[in-house]
N, C-alpha and C positions, 0 to 999 in steps of 0.2 A: 504493500500500500504506500509506504514511504517513497519507494522508488517512483511510483506513478505520480505522486505529489511533486517530487523534485523535478521530474521530467516536464510536468505541466508548467511549473514555475519557469523553467528554462525556455520552454516554447513561448510563454507570454513575454519573456524579456526580449526575445529576438526582434519583434517588430519595433522596439524602441530605436533600433538602428536607423529606421526610416525618418525619425524626427529630425527635421531640418528647417531652416528658415529661408524664405525666398527673398532675394533682393531684386527690386523692380527698378528698371532703367527706362526713362522716357526720352525719346529723341524727336527732333523736329527738323524739317527741311532737308536739304541735300538733294543731289541729283542721282537718280536711278537710271543707269544705262544698261542696255542689254542686246544680245543677239543670241543665235542658237548655241553659241559657245558658253553663255551664262549671263547672269545679272550681277551688277555691282553697284554699291551705294558709296558715294563720296560726299564730303562736305556736310554731313548731318550733325547737328549740335545736340549734345546731351543737355537736357533742360530740367530734368528732375531725377532724383534717386531716392528710393524709399527702403529703409531697413538695413542700410549698410552700417555695420559696427554699432547697431542699436541707436543710430542717430535719428530715426524717424524720417519724415519727408524733408528733403533738402532741394531747393529750387534755385534756378539761375543759370548762367552760362557755365556749365560744370565740366565740359570736355567734349569729346566727339565719339561717334559710332560709325563704323564702316564695315562693309562685308562684301564677299563675292560668293557665288554659287558655282556648282559644276555645270555641265552642259545640259541643254534641253533634251528631255527624254522624248523619243519618237512617239508620235501620236498627239502631241500638244503643239501649241503655237504661241508666239509672243502676243498676238492680238486677241485670241479667243481663250487663252488660259491653258494650263498644263502643269507639268512637273519638271523640275531641274534636279540633276544628280546632286548628292551631298558633296562634301569636301569644301573646297574654297577656303575662305577665311571669315572670321567674325571677331572684330576687335572693339573693345570699349576702353577708352582712355580718359582718365581724369586729369584735371588741370590744377588741382590744389585749392580750388575755391570752396569756401564754406565747409572745410573739414574733409572734402573728398580727396582721396590720395592723388598725388601728382605723379601718376605712373599708369602703365597699362593695367587696368583692373581685371579684364578678362581677355584671354587670347585663345581662340579656338576655331571651330569649323562646324559646318552642318553635318549631322550624323546620318541623315537619310534623305530621301527625296524632299525637295522644297516645293511646296504647293504654290502655284501662281494662278489666282482665281479672278476671273472677270465678273464684275458686279454691274449689272445694268439697272439704273435707277428708273423710277416711274416716268420721269420726263425724258428718258431715252439717252441720258448721259452715262458715262462709264467711269467707274473706279476699278482699281485692282488691289488685291491684298496678296501679300507674300507671307507664308507661314512655314516655320521649320524648327526642328529640334536641334539642340546644340550640345557639344561637349568641348571641354578645353581646360585651360589652367587658370586658376584664380590667382590674384596677385600675391597671395601668401604661399603659393607653390602647390596647393592641393588641386586635384582633379575634380571638376564640378560639371554638372549638366544643367540644361535650361531649355528655353523655347523663346522664339521671337515672332511677333506679328507686326508687319509693316503695311501701312495704308497709303496709297498714292493720292495725290491731288486729283480732283475731278478732271478727266481728260476731254470733257465735252462730249460731243456725239461721235468724235473720232476714236480710233483705237490706239493702243500703245505703238509708237513709231520708232522705238529704239531709245528714247530718252523722255523722262518725266520727273516731276518733283515729288518727294515724299511729303505727305501731310504730317503724319506722326507715326511713331512706332513705339511698341512696348516690348521689353525683353525681361524675362524673369530667370534669374540664375539661382539654383537651389544650393545653398551653402550649409554644410553640416556645422552644427554648433559644437565647438570644442568641449564645452562643459558637459553637454549631453553625451558626447562620445566617451569622455573620461568616466562619467558615472556608469555608462553602459559597460565599459570594459571592466571596471571594478566589480560591478554586480555579477557579470558573467564569470569572472575569475572566482568570486566567492561561491557562486552556485556550482561551478565545476568542482571546486574543492569539497564542498559538502556532498555532492553526488558521489565523488570518488570515495570519500570516507564511508558513506552509507553502503556503497556497493561492496567494499572490502570487508565491512563488519558483519 
């Protein structure tokens, strides 16, 4: 019976490894260019960061965000939507303003297909959204994952012609909390020790 209880405690402790906090980055503007070889964003300003190092919401001109994707997957098009291969790059850089680190905060790439979606509004005008999952290196050196959604400026009744402006974007990076991981490790070591003693006795 004790063995079952200890195994149940261990099983309940494992999901704690998933506890993490998300850091949100909002960018605005910048030029999105593309061809069948891929899409790339340059000149986009980082205007808000929420949850970095427990600071809450920080706004202002905080840095920059840029990215590139892999090539267009067959069956899609730049004008009507489709998917791009993962890879490329995704870089978030802080400029030291209002407590934001003056360094590359996240340096990574897209982990899988990047979705390029045409949205036709009721009045016949077009927007596009770009969504994709990310993985890369946090400025502390740890490997982290996340996701990004970028929305283009309304392109009118025409379609994407190889260059447009980003309206806004939101990127969420999931950063494990060191305190949580430390407690988890201590707890798991304690449970493993107790389990070992009980199984030997």
